[in-house]
C-alpha positions in Angstrom: -20.8 14.9 -20.5 -21.4 12.6 -17.5 -18.3 10.4 -18.7 -16.2 13.6 -18.9 -17.4 14.7 -15.3 -16.7 11.1 -14.1 -13.1 11.0 -15.4 -12.4 14.4 -14.1 -13.7 13.5 -10.5 -11.7 10.3 -10.8 -8.5 12.0 -11.9 -8.9 14.5 -9.0 -9.4 11.9 -6.2 -6.4 9.9 -7.5 -4.5 13.2 -7.3 -5.5 13.4 -3.7 -4.6 9.8 -2.9 -1.1 10.1 -4.5 -0.4 13.7 -4.0 2.8 14.1 -1.7 1.0 16.9 0.1 -2.1 15.1 1.0 -1.2 11.3 0.7 0.1 11.0 4.1 -3.3 12.3 5.4 -5.1 9.4 3.0 -2.7 6.8 4.5 -3.6 7.7 8.0 -7.0 7.4 7.4 -6.8 4.0 5.8 -4.6 2.8 8.9 -7.3 4.4 11.4 -9.5 1.2 11.5 -6.9 -1.5 11.7 -9.6 -3.9 13.1 -12.1 -3.1 10.1 -10.3 -2.3 7.0 -13.8 -2.0 5.2 -14.7 0.7 7.4 -11.3 2.7 6.8 -11.8 2.2 3.1 -15.6 3.5 3.4 -14.6 6.5 5.6 -11.4 7.3 3.4 -13.6 7.0 0.2 -16.3 9.4 1.7 -13.9 11.9 2.7 -12.4 12.0 -0.9 -16.1 12.3 -2.2 -16.7 15.2 0.1 -13.5 17.0 -1.0 -14.4 16.3 -4.5 -17.8 17.7 -3.9 -16.4 20.8 -2.1 -13.8 21.3 -5.0 -16.6 21.4 -7.5 -18.6 23.7 -5.4 -21.7 21.3 -5.5 -21.3 20.7 -9.5 -20.4 17.0 -9.1 -23.3 15.2 -10.7 -25.2 13.1 -8.3 -25.6 10.2 -10.9 -21.9 9.6 -11.0 -21.1 9.6 -7.2 -21.3 5.9 -6.6 -19.3 5.1 -9.6 -16.4 7.5 -8.7 -16.5 6.3 -5.2 -16.3 2.6 -6.4 -13.2 3.5 -8.5 -11.6 5.4 -5.8 -12.4 2.6 -3.3 -10.6 0.2 -5.6 -7.5 2.4 -5.7 -7.6 2.9 -2.1 -7.8 -1.0 -1.6 -4.7 -1.6 -4.0 -2.7 1.1 -2.1 -3.7 -0.4 1.3 -2.5 -4.0 0.0 0.5 -2.6 -1.6 1.5 -0.9 1.7 0.7 -4.2 3.7 -2.2 -2.7 5.6 -4.8 -5.4 4.7 -5.4 -8.3 2.3 -8.0 -7.5 -0.6 -10.3 -10.2 -1.2 -14.0 -10.4 -2.3 -15.2 -10.2 1.2 -13.4 -7.1 2.1 -14.6 -5.7 -1.5 -18.2 -6.5 -0.6 -18.2 -5.1 3.0 -16.4 -2.0 1.8 -18.9 -1.5 -1.0 -21.8 -2.0 1.5 -20.5 0.5 4.0 -19.6 3.0 1.2 -23.3 2.6 0.2 -24.8 3.4 3.6 -22.3 6.1 4.2 -23.0 7.9 0.8 -26.5 7.1 1.2 -26.8 9.4 4.1 -25.3 12.3 2.4 -26.4 11.8 -1.0 -29.5 10.5 -2.7 -29.0 7.0 -3.7 -31.7 4.9 -5.4 -32.5 1.3 -4.7 -31.0 0.6 -8.1 -27.6 2.0 -6.8 -27.7 -0.4 -3.7 -29.0 -3.3 -5.8 -26.0 -2.5 -8.2 -23.4 -2.7 -5.4 -25.1 -5.8 -3.6 -25.0 -7.7 -7.1 -21.2 -8.2 -6.7 -21.4 -9.8 -3.2 -21.6 -13.3 -2.6 -24.7 -14.9 -0.9 -22.5 -15.6 2.4 -21.6 -12.0 2.5 -25.1 -11.0 2.0 -26.4 -13.2 4.8 -23.7 -11.9 7.0 -24.7 -8.1 6.4 -28.4 -9.1 6.9 -27.4 -10.7 10.5 -25.5 -7.7 11.2 -28.4 -5.1 10.3 -30.9 -7.3 12.2 -28.7 -7.4 15.3 -27.9 -3.7 15.0 -31.7 -2.9 14.7 -32.3 -5.0 17.8 -34.3 -7.6 15.8 -34.4 -11.4 16.2 
C-alpha cells in the first residue's frame, strides 16, 4: 500500500511539473533563485509536496514524503538542466537534498534516519562545507 501511495504521489507531482497549466509556475520557481539553484529546487520541491498534501487532504503517508520529494527533485533537476537553468552535478544534488531535508523537516516529522539517508549520498567535502555553513549560521566558531 505504501508503494502504491508513493507511485500515485510521484505521478501526481510529475503531472504538476509537466502539465501545460502548471508547468509555467514550476519553471518560474526554478528560475527564482538564479544564484542558488539548490535553494530553488528545494523550494519548488517543497511547494510540490505541499500541493500533493493538500490534494490528498492530509492522506499522504509521512513515511513516503522524503522518497517522493527525492524523486520529484530529481525530475526538477533534469528539467532545469534541460532548460539550461543550471548544471546538475553531485554538489548540486547534495546541497538540494540537504535543503529539502531542512525544509521538509520543518513541516513534516523527519527522523534522524531520514537525514542520515539523505546525507549518505554526499561527499565528505560537501558535508564539511554544510557543517561550516551551519556553524557560521548559528554564530559559532
